[in-house]
PLY file of the C-alpha trace (Angstrom):
ply
format ascii 1.0
element vertex 292
property float x
property float y
property float z
element edge 291
property int vertex1
property int vertex2
end_header
77.36 57.07 94.21
80.86 55.55 95.90
83.42 57.64 97.35
86.92 56.99 97.97
88.41 58.95 101.02
92.15 59.52 101.27
93.24 60.43 104.86
96.82 61.29 105.92
97.97 60.73 109.58
100.29 63.95 108.74
100.25 65.74 105.36
97.98 64.97 102.35
99.38 66.56 99.30
97.66 67.35 96.05
100.20 64.86 94.37
98.68 62.24 96.67
95.12 62.99 95.45
96.41 63.07 91.82
98.06 59.67 92.25
94.84 58.25 93.44
92.82 59.59 90.50
95.48 58.55 87.88
95.31 54.98 89.27
91.55 54.96 88.79
91.33 56.59 85.80
94.04 54.42 84.40
91.91 51.40 85.43
88.86 52.52 83.62
86.98 54.12 86.49
85.07 57.14 85.82
85.56 59.99 87.94
82.79 62.41 89.20
83.94 65.04 91.58
87.02 65.44 93.96
86.89 67.64 96.91
89.04 68.48 99.99
87.40 67.59 103.53
90.22 69.26 105.24
92.88 70.55 102.78
96.28 68.80 103.53
94.78 66.26 105.60
91.72 64.50 103.98
89.87 64.41 100.50
87.03 62.64 98.77
87.12 61.22 95.12
83.78 60.53 93.81
83.53 57.92 91.00
80.90 55.80 89.20
81.68 52.00 89.42
82.40 49.29 91.58
83.46 50.10 95.21
85.37 46.86 95.85
87.28 47.13 92.75
88.14 50.73 93.17
89.37 49.90 96.79
91.71 47.23 95.17
92.97 49.50 92.57
94.05 51.98 95.23
95.85 49.42 97.22
99.52 50.59 96.39
98.82 54.04 98.01
98.02 52.57 101.35
101.47 51.93 102.60
101.44 55.84 103.19
97.62 56.68 103.62
94.50 55.42 105.07
92.19 55.03 102.23
88.39 53.80 103.11
85.98 53.44 100.09
82.45 53.61 100.74
78.90 53.92 99.28
77.26 57.51 99.99
74.51 55.84 101.89
76.89 54.23 104.37
77.65 57.85 105.56
74.45 58.06 107.25
75.52 56.38 110.39
72.79 55.98 113.09
74.51 53.06 115.26
77.97 52.51 116.32
78.85 49.31 117.76
82.62 49.32 118.95
84.99 47.02 120.59
86.95 48.50 123.32
90.36 47.00 123.95
92.83 48.24 121.58
90.06 49.84 119.68
88.75 52.32 121.97
91.32 52.03 124.50
95.29 51.75 123.88
95.56 48.50 125.88
94.29 44.93 126.71
92.68 45.29 129.99
93.39 41.72 130.84
96.99 41.86 130.11
97.63 45.11 132.14
95.62 43.51 134.99
97.65 40.47 134.89
100.74 42.49 135.34
99.49 43.23 138.96
99.60 39.53 139.39
102.79 38.94 137.76
101.52 36.77 135.10
101.56 39.52 132.23
103.83 37.77 129.81
102.05 34.47 129.64
98.48 36.17 129.75
99.70 38.43 126.97
100.79 35.51 124.83
97.45 33.91 124.94
95.60 37.14 124.21
97.49 37.81 121.03
96.74 34.26 119.96
93.41 34.75 120.77
93.19 38.23 118.83
94.58 36.42 115.70
91.83 33.85 115.77
94.16 31.11 116.61
92.28 29.87 120.16
88.70 29.59 120.86
87.80 32.90 122.39
85.79 31.67 125.42
88.23 28.89 126.36
91.22 31.44 126.20
89.32 33.88 128.25
88.66 31.49 130.99
92.10 30.14 131.04
93.33 33.75 131.47
90.82 34.96 134.25
91.54 31.75 136.05
95.28 32.81 136.27
94.06 36.12 138.23
92.44 34.21 141.07
93.39 35.68 144.30
94.11 39.14 142.96
92.88 42.04 145.34
89.76 44.04 143.58
91.89 47.16 144.18
94.18 46.20 141.29
91.21 47.05 139.05
90.95 50.76 140.01
94.75 51.02 140.08
94.87 49.66 136.60
92.20 51.80 135.43
93.72 54.92 136.87
97.50 54.01 136.00
97.19 51.77 132.66
94.03 52.39 130.72
93.99 55.64 128.44
91.32 56.23 125.51
92.93 55.85 122.15
93.57 59.07 120.24
90.62 60.66 118.75
88.11 58.31 120.64
86.47 61.07 122.61
86.03 63.17 119.41
84.67 60.29 117.24
81.99 59.35 119.92
81.00 62.94 120.70
80.70 63.87 117.08
78.58 60.75 116.22
76.51 61.04 119.19
75.70 64.61 118.55
74.77 63.64 114.83
72.04 61.36 116.15
73.72 57.98 116.48
73.50 55.56 119.23
76.88 54.47 120.57
77.24 50.98 121.93
80.42 49.37 123.31
80.86 45.75 123.07
83.73 44.28 124.87
85.17 40.65 125.42
86.79 42.38 128.54
85.20 43.09 131.77
82.46 45.32 132.94
84.53 46.44 135.65
86.47 48.40 132.97
83.94 48.97 130.27
81.51 50.69 132.51
83.98 53.20 133.31
85.24 53.77 129.65
81.87 53.64 128.30
80.73 56.42 130.55
83.94 58.47 130.15
83.93 58.33 126.26
79.89 58.86 126.20
78.61 55.37 125.04
74.84 54.78 125.47
75.12 51.15 126.43
77.79 48.76 127.52
78.06 44.95 126.96
81.07 43.00 128.51
82.08 39.89 130.89
81.78 40.36 134.44
84.72 39.12 136.99
83.54 37.51 140.05
84.74 38.98 143.23
84.36 37.76 146.70
85.70 39.16 150.05
87.67 41.71 148.01
89.33 39.41 145.66
88.96 37.62 142.10
87.83 34.10 142.38
89.39 33.48 138.74
85.61 33.19 137.34
83.35 34.79 135.22
79.26 35.09 135.66
76.61 35.62 133.10
76.55 35.35 129.55
79.90 35.36 127.80
80.40 38.34 125.40
82.34 36.68 122.48
82.47 37.03 118.74
78.85 35.75 118.19
77.61 37.74 121.06
78.77 40.82 119.63
77.25 40.21 116.38
74.12 39.48 117.95
74.03 42.60 119.73
74.55 44.60 116.52
71.70 42.81 114.77
69.44 43.57 117.65
70.22 47.03 117.81
69.64 47.33 114.08
66.14 45.78 114.55
65.26 47.57 117.81
65.88 50.89 116.19
64.29 50.13 112.77
67.50 50.89 110.98
68.67 49.89 107.52
71.90 47.84 107.72
73.80 50.68 105.79
73.24 52.90 108.93
75.34 50.72 111.25
78.97 51.22 111.77
81.13 48.57 113.39
84.82 49.18 114.91
87.22 46.47 115.91
90.66 45.13 115.55
90.81 41.54 116.27
89.41 38.09 114.98
86.74 38.44 117.68
85.26 41.23 116.14
85.02 39.66 112.67
81.32 38.43 112.85
80.02 41.69 113.81
82.05 43.49 110.98
80.27 41.13 108.75
76.75 42.29 110.11
77.41 45.97 109.84
76.82 48.16 106.91
80.29 49.60 107.19
83.03 48.00 109.06
86.45 49.44 109.87
89.39 47.76 111.26
91.49 50.14 113.47
95.04 49.08 113.58
93.78 45.51 113.22
95.29 42.14 113.22
95.47 40.88 109.64
92.25 38.78 109.85
90.16 41.74 110.97
91.62 43.90 108.29
90.80 41.34 105.64
87.22 41.08 106.95
86.52 44.73 107.33
85.26 46.81 104.55
88.06 49.60 105.45
90.84 50.06 107.78
92.83 52.70 109.73
96.41 51.74 109.72
98.09 55.03 110.16
96.01 57.75 111.68
93.76 57.88 114.87
90.33 57.40 115.48
88.97 60.81 113.82
90.04 59.35 110.43
86.61 57.48 110.81
85.18 60.83 110.87
86.62 61.62 107.35
85.67 58.45 106.27
82.05 59.32 106.85
82.40 62.61 105.09
82.81 64.88 108.29
85.21 67.73 108.15
87.35 68.71 111.26
85.16 71.99 111.28
82.06 69.68 112.30
83.93 67.77 114.96
82.50 67.82 118.81
85.76 67.97 120.93
0 1
1 2
2 3
3 4
4 5
5 6
6 7
7 8
8 9
9 10
10 11
11 12
12 13
13 14
14 15
15 16
16 17
17 18
18 19
19 20
20 21
21 22
22 23
23 24
24 25
25 26
26 27
27 28
28 29
29 30
30 31
31 32
32 33
33 34
34 35
35 36
36 37
37 38
38 39
39 40
40 41
41 42
42 43
43 44
44 45
45 46
46 47
47 48
48 49
49 50
50 51
51 52
52 53
53 54
54 55
55 56
56 57
57 58
58 59
59 60
60 61
61 62
62 63
63 64
64 65
65 66
66 67
67 68
68 69
69 70
70 71
71 72
72 73
73 74
74 75
75 76
76 77
77 78
78 79
79 80
80 81
81 82
82 83
83 84
84 85
85 86
86 87
87 88
88 89
89 90
90 91
91 92
92 93
93 94
94 95
95 96
96 97
97 98
98 99
99 100
100 101
101 102
102 103
103 104
104 105
105 106
106 107
107 108
108 109
109 110
110 111
111 112
112 113
113 114
114 115
115 116
116 117
117 118
118 119
119 120
120 121
121 122
122 123
123 124
124 125
125 126
126 127
127 128
128 129
129 130
130 131
131 132
132 133
133 134
134 135
135 136
136 137
137 138
138 139
139 140
140 141
141 142
142 143
143 144
144 145
145 146
146 147
147 148
148 149
149 150
150 151
151 152
152 153
153 154
154 155
155 156
156 157
157 158
158 159
159 160
160 161
161 162
162 163
163 164
164 165
165 166
166 167
167 168
168 169
169 170
170 171
171 172
172 173
173 174
174 175
175 176
176 177
177 178
178 179
179 180
180 181
181 182
182 183
183 184
184 185
185 186
186 187
187 188
188 189
189 190
190 191
191 192
192 193
193 194
194 195
195 196
196 197
197 198
198 199
199 200
200 201
201 202
202 203
203 204
204 205
205 206
206 207
207 208
208 209
209 210
210 211
211 212
212 213
213 214
214 215
215 216
216 217
217 218
218 219
219 220
220 221
221 222
222 223
223 224
224 225
225 226
226 227
227 228
228 229
229 230
230 231
231 232
232 233
233 234
234 235
235 236
236 237
237 238
238 239
239 240
240 241
241 242
242 243
243 244
244 245
245 246
246 247
247 248
248 249
249 250
250 251
251 252
252 253
253 254
254 255
255 256
256 257
257 258
258 259
259 260
260 261
261 262
262 263
263 264
264 265
265 266
266 267
267 268
268 269
269 270
270 271
271 272
272 273
273 274
274 275
275 276
276 277
277 278
278 279
279 280
280 281
281 282
282 283
283 284
284 285
285 286
286 287
287 288
288 289
289 290
290 291
């Protein structure tokens, strides 16, 4: 049975729920049951019918609410594969690191284009890293301490899903020097990222190892599903940019978090107003069951 979850960043009114019910019923969708997950914050509307059609019907309400429509089976998440930059953390690490090398504006411009899918990811990554040549490795720890913070709700999301038995995997087109720290801090079970080459205490401008790009992210998700013997419907992917689209297409449930247009278009659902705890509501988990 499909479920439409209405989530408010501030307050969800009974009138908001009634408006969603009216839109669905007016389009001939048969409603089953409506219940609050957290009164004034999130509500589920059950219905019979096509999930994608119902999601389109509710589009007029998305200017003020996050609305994610799932099949019931998608709520049994046993695998989470998430992007890091601008998804689990409120920054793009390479842009912030570039500020220590006094090249942030040009690096950030390339990052933005790559995130929108306008540039080849690996070529854009190597070009940006090359411009960091000569930067002291101490800039990495300084950047981590001064610039990098988890997204609101990130800790609660991962702690809650981990406590419910899900394996959580961080996949980043950024760097292990950041992702390993963030992954450990947030409680991820595994981390995949790129690795900056450092020699004599300075960045060489190069990378070593297999590049974690869009194809590699999707490969990791498929591999984890197979390794754990899961159904596709038990997997959740989270991301915000074009580089996340292939893994979104491989997951049972994909959610774009404050994503770029291409990512929002590709994902099954999107969170555009609230923080990462909106994902817990989309999975039918009320705040009384969250792990802080």
